[in-house]
C-alpha positions in Angstrom: -54.2 71.2 17.6 -55.0 70.1 14.1 -52.2 70.3 11.5 -52.6 70.5 7.8 -51.5 67.3 6.2 -49.7 67.6 2.9 -49.6 64.7 0.6 -47.6 64.1 -2.6 -48.0 61.5 -5.3 -45.1 59.1 -5.9 -44.7 56.5 -8.6 -42.9 53.5 -7.2 -41.9 50.0 -8.4 -42.5 47.0 -6.1 -42.1 43.3 -6.5 -45.2 41.7 -8.2 -45.7 39.3 -5.4 -45.6 42.1 -2.8 -48.1 44.0 -4.9 -50.5 41.0 -4.9 -50.2 40.7 -1.1 -50.8 44.4 -0.7 -53.9 44.1 -2.7 -55.1 41.1 -0.6 -54.4 42.9 2.6 -56.1 46.1 1.4 -59.2 44.2 0.5 -59.2 42.1 3.8 -58.8 45.2 6.0 -61.0 47.4 3.8 -58.2 50.1 3.7 -56.7 51.8 0.7 -53.4 50.5 -0.5 -51.8 54.0 -0.2 -52.8 54.1 3.5 -51.1 50.7 4.1 -48.0 51.8 2.2 -47.9 55.0 4.2 -48.2 53.1 7.5 -45.4 50.7 6.5 -43.2 53.7 5.6 -43.9 55.5 8.8 -42.9 52.3 10.8 -39.7 52.0 8.7 -38.8 55.7 9.5 -39.3 55.0 13.2 -37.2 51.8 13.0 -34.4 53.9 11.5 -34.8 57.0 13.7 -31.1 57.1 14.6 -30.3 58.2 11.0 -32.8 61.1 11.3 -31.2 62.2 14.6 -28.2 63.3 12.6 -30.4 66.0 11.0 -31.1 67.8 14.3 -28.8 70.7 13.6 -29.7 71.0 9.9 -33.4 71.1 10.8 -32.7 73.7 13.5 -31.3 76.0 10.9 -33.9 75.5 8.2 -35.0 79.1 8.3 -31.4 80.3 7.7 -30.8 77.7 5.0 -34.0 78.8 3.2 -32.8 82.4 3.3 -35.5 83.5 5.7 -33.1 84.9 8.4 -29.6 86.3 8.3 -28.5 84.8 11.6 -29.6 81.8 13.6 -28.3 80.0 16.7 -28.7 76.5 18.2 -27.5 75.2 21.5 -27.9 71.7 22.9 -26.5 70.6 26.3 -26.2 66.9 27.1 -23.9 64.9 29.4 -22.2 68.0 30.7 -21.2 69.3 27.2 -22.8 72.3 25.5 -22.8 72.3 21.7 -23.3 75.8 20.3 -23.7 76.5 16.6 -24.2 79.9 15.0 -24.9 80.4 11.3 -24.8 84.0 9.9 -24.4 86.0 6.8 -21.1 88.0 6.9 -20.3 91.5 5.6 -19.3 90.0 2.2 -22.5 88.0 2.0 -20.7 84.8 2.7 -22.2 82.3 5.1 -20.3 81.8 8.3 -20.7 78.6 10.4 -19.3 78.8 14.0 -19.5 75.9 16.4 -18.1 75.1 19.8 -18.2 72.4 22.4 -17.9 73.5 26.0 -17.8 71.6 29.3 -18.0 73.1 32.8 -14.4 74.2 32.5 -14.8 76.1 29.3 -14.4 75.7 25.6 -13.0 72.3 24.6 -13.1 72.9 20.9 -14.3 75.6 18.5 -14.2 76.2 14.8 -15.3 78.7 12.2 -15.8 78.1 8.5 -16.8 80.5 5.8 -18.8 79.4 2.7 -19.7 81.4 -0.4 -23.4 82.4 -0.7 -24.3 79.8 -3.3 -26.8 76.9 -3.4 -23.9 74.4 -3.6 -22.4 75.9 -0.4 -25.8 75.5 1.4 -25.6 71.8 0.6 -22.1 71.7 2.1 -23.3 73.6 5.2 -26.1 71.1 5.6 -23.6 68.2 5.3 -21.3 69.9 7.9 -24.2 70.2 10.3 -25.0 66.5 9.9 -21.4 65.7 10.6 -21.5 67.8 13.8 -24.5 65.9 15.0 -22.4 62.7 15.1 -21.0 63.9 18.5 -24.5 63.9 20.1 -25.8 61.1 22.3 -28.7 59.9 20.2 -30.4 58.4 23.3 -30.4 61.7 25.2 -33.8 63.2 25.9 -33.1 66.2 23.8 -32.5 64.1 20.7 -35.4 61.8 21.5 -37.8 64.7 21.8 -36.6 66.0 18.5 -37.2 62.6 16.9 -40.7 62.4 18.4 -41.6 65.6 16.6 -39.5 64.9 13.5 -41.2 61.5 12.9 -44.7 62.6 13.7 -46.5 62.3 10.4 -50.0 63.0 11.7 
């Protein structure tokens, strides 16, 4: 399936010697400099994939965080532990984040936190979701599959 590719224009500063080498490589390979820079950035993202793994929950709740839905859930099971997270809008229009960790014997840990319905609070929720992802095994197939799609820039 073909996906629409969106591009943005960025103004960056690079070392003068690096710029010269980029120009030489661009001419030698007969490829645009922007393509070579894009390929280098993609490789850098793949090399640092473990940092993006921390965004697995935040990305799962993007529809909620953008205001498209009033309730969203995410569940990931790995190594015998199920991580369950629910984000919903409460009666007083506050945002409620509920999460739990369960093993075969039952709930090991659970938590609920309410946030006001403000843009600043959404940033705090996103940071909380990133913190929750620290518990995940980044080598687990669920996380690796997420990264495969997350870092696919084609």
